[in-house]
Wavefront OBJ file of the C-alpha trace (Angstrom):
o trace
v -95.041 93.460 -35.344
v -93.168 90.859 -37.408
v -94.202 90.867 -41.063
v -92.990 88.221 -43.453
v -92.778 88.721 -47.213
v -93.502 85.041 -47.741
v -95.932 83.105 -45.638
v -95.193 79.362 -45.906
v -98.040 77.280 -47.277
v -98.172 73.609 -46.292
v -97.931 71.015 -49.035
v -101.180 69.334 -50.129
v -101.321 65.620 -49.476
v -104.460 65.003 -51.472
v -105.538 64.504 -55.080
v -105.340 68.243 -55.886
v -102.248 70.364 -55.527
v -101.965 73.557 -53.562
v -100.638 75.991 -56.167
v -99.462 78.449 -53.463
v -97.099 75.860 -51.972
v -93.510 75.767 -53.200
v -93.322 72.052 -52.300
v -96.335 71.293 -54.490
v -94.858 73.260 -57.326
v -91.665 71.244 -57.126
v -93.690 68.056 -56.753
v -95.581 68.799 -59.990
v -92.270 68.814 -61.845
v -91.368 65.230 -60.777
v -90.918 63.153 -63.897
v -93.044 60.057 -64.575
v -92.381 57.261 -67.058
v -95.116 57.373 -69.720
v -96.033 55.715 -73.004
v -98.046 57.442 -75.725
v -101.187 55.571 -76.812
v -101.726 57.770 -79.813
v -99.603 59.994 -81.970
v -98.884 63.610 -80.858
v -98.502 65.758 -83.952
v -96.038 68.688 -83.772
v -94.940 67.843 -80.218
v -91.636 66.189 -81.108
v -89.781 68.852 -79.139
v -91.052 67.268 -75.898
v -89.025 64.124 -76.613
v -85.377 65.205 -76.409
v -83.978 62.001 -77.831
v -86.031 62.301 -81.027
v -85.303 64.377 -84.082
v -88.821 64.045 -85.550
v -91.496 66.647 -85.550
v -94.192 64.301 -84.171
v -94.273 61.849 -81.310
v -95.387 58.485 -82.661
v -97.775 56.122 -80.896
v -95.984 53.797 -78.441
v -93.181 56.176 -77.575
v -91.782 55.721 -74.080
v -90.756 58.962 -72.446
v -90.680 60.832 -69.152
v -93.031 63.701 -68.486
v -93.518 66.022 -65.521
v -96.474 65.160 -63.339
v -98.404 68.315 -64.338
v -98.215 67.421 -68.044
v -99.073 63.753 -67.519
v -102.127 64.730 -65.486
v -103.196 67.175 -68.164
v -102.900 64.640 -70.991
v -104.304 61.663 -69.118
v -107.904 60.799 -69.884
v -109.807 57.706 -68.663
v -112.221 57.602 -71.569
v -109.915 58.321 -74.470
v -106.571 56.537 -73.917
v -104.001 59.152 -75.067
v -101.288 58.360 -72.536
v -100.509 55.579 -70.108
v -98.467 56.308 -67.021
v -96.171 53.633 -65.615
v -95.385 53.376 -61.940
v -92.061 54.905 -60.848
v -89.797 52.165 -59.428
v -90.292 53.239 -55.807
v -93.999 52.365 -56.001
v -93.607 48.962 -57.724
v -94.051 45.594 -56.060
v -90.374 45.109 -55.234
v -90.157 48.336 -53.288
v -93.564 47.829 -51.651
v -92.121 44.610 -50.206
v -89.087 46.494 -48.824
v -91.358 49.166 -47.269
v -93.548 46.390 -45.837
v -90.563 44.779 -44.151
v -88.995 47.834 -42.481
v -89.883 51.321 -43.733
v -87.368 52.990 -41.365
v -84.302 51.751 -43.220
v -85.312 53.313 -46.565
v -83.789 56.646 -47.545
v -86.959 58.363 -48.841
v -85.155 61.528 -49.764
v -82.850 59.598 -52.069
v -85.792 57.769 -53.605
v -87.521 61.041 -54.321
v -87.970 63.944 -51.975
v -91.749 63.824 -52.420
v -92.494 60.176 -51.786
v -95.868 60.725 -50.009
v -96.985 63.577 -52.280
v -96.109 61.854 -55.535
v -97.649 58.633 -54.284
v -100.944 60.368 -53.569
v -100.816 62.001 -57.001
v -100.169 58.585 -58.647
v -103.604 57.507 -57.399
v -105.045 59.951 -59.988
v -104.065 57.479 -62.731
v -106.065 54.308 -63.112
v -103.978 51.335 -62.040
v -104.937 47.995 -60.597
v -102.159 48.527 -58.040
v -103.666 51.722 -56.559
v -105.045 50.106 -53.360
v -101.663 48.500 -52.674
v -99.847 51.786 -53.337
v -102.194 53.705 -51.014
v -101.816 51.092 -48.281
v -97.991 51.096 -48.630
v -97.818 54.889 -48.388
v -99.997 54.835 -45.268
v -98.083 51.994 -43.592
v -94.757 53.636 -44.432
v -95.851 56.889 -42.838
v -97.139 55.095 -39.744
v -93.968 53.060 -39.471
v -91.697 56.125 -39.714
v -93.835 58.528 -37.715
v -92.702 57.464 -34.200
v -89.013 57.739 -35.054
v -89.527 61.156 -36.580
v -91.395 62.374 -33.466
v -88.840 60.861 -31.070
v -85.959 62.603 -32.918
v -87.902 65.882 -32.916
v -88.319 65.823 -29.178
v -84.680 64.878 -28.617
v -83.232 67.311 -31.199
v -81.438 69.319 -28.526
v -79.881 66.281 -26.863
v -78.594 64.400 -29.881
v -77.407 64.910 -33.453
v -80.335 64.055 -35.735
v -78.775 65.177 -39.003
v -78.271 61.618 -40.255
v -81.980 60.939 -39.782
v -83.052 64.272 -41.359
v -81.105 63.404 -44.530
v -83.251 60.360 -45.059
v -86.590 62.003 -44.539
v -89.197 62.868 -47.171
v -90.179 66.522 -47.557
v -93.430 65.959 -45.588
v -91.529 64.270 -42.765
v -88.980 67.084 -42.674
v -91.799 69.643 -42.344
v -93.401 67.572 -39.614
v -90.102 67.324 -37.742
v -89.495 71.074 -38.064
v -92.955 71.943 -36.725
v -92.587 69.519 -33.867
v -89.156 70.916 -32.932
v -90.643 74.414 -32.905
v -93.420 73.356 -30.527
v -90.977 71.517 -28.243
v -88.869 74.745 -28.112
v -91.983 76.811 -27.209
v -93.016 74.355 -24.516
v -89.562 74.283 -22.966
v -89.554 78.079 -22.783
v -92.856 78.036 -20.987
v -91.755 75.486 -18.398
l 1 2 3 4 5 6 7 8 9 10 11 12 13 14 15 16 17 18 19 20 21 22 23 24 25 26 27 28 29 30 31 32 33 34 35 36 37 38 39 40 41 42 43 44 45 46 47 48 49 50 51 52 53 54 55 56 57 58 59 60 61 62 63 64 65 66 67 68 69 70 71 72 73 74 75 76 77 78 79 80 81 82 83 84 85 86 87 88 89 90 91 92 93 94 95 96 97 98 99 100 101 102 103 104 105 106 107 108 109 110 111 112 113 114 115 116 117 118 119 120 121 122 123 124 125 126 127 128 129 130 131 132 133 134 135 136 137 138 139 140 141 142 143 144 145 146 147 148 149 150 151 152 153 154 155 156 157 158 159 160 161 162 163 164 165 166 167 168 169 170 171 172 173 174 175 176 177 178 179 180 181 182 183 184 185
């Protein structure tokens, strides 16, 4: 009997994180550009470029996703979250043209996960962001699956370097199933 000390937990691609997934823990530490809408007394230590004790209203800073989600409220505007550059209009146009050429790992290893978490924040661009994430995944899916099935016949390391964490997991699982099927045949 093969016992593992750590049982991998798949990442959560949804509004809530899976706190038992290492990928979701790393995703929650991705930094987001934010602007304070009210003063934060005695939290000056969060802003490393400031020497003051308080964070004044209107301060632009980066916060980890978990902190931004905790401070964000729809009713009482305490914090506004700006879109990271990869989800802005310019990049959505690039993804719409040809999503295969984009190096998602370089843009952020959690493109799909962070994008789905960005939908938590009210933005008029949320429908476009959601559609771009979906179309990007659809556009890249076939190539990822083709490379998974041909992993034994060709070098796919150049492709793997450009994949998002979700795509890498998908490729790894597909390679494992192809290996099992080939052993059975």
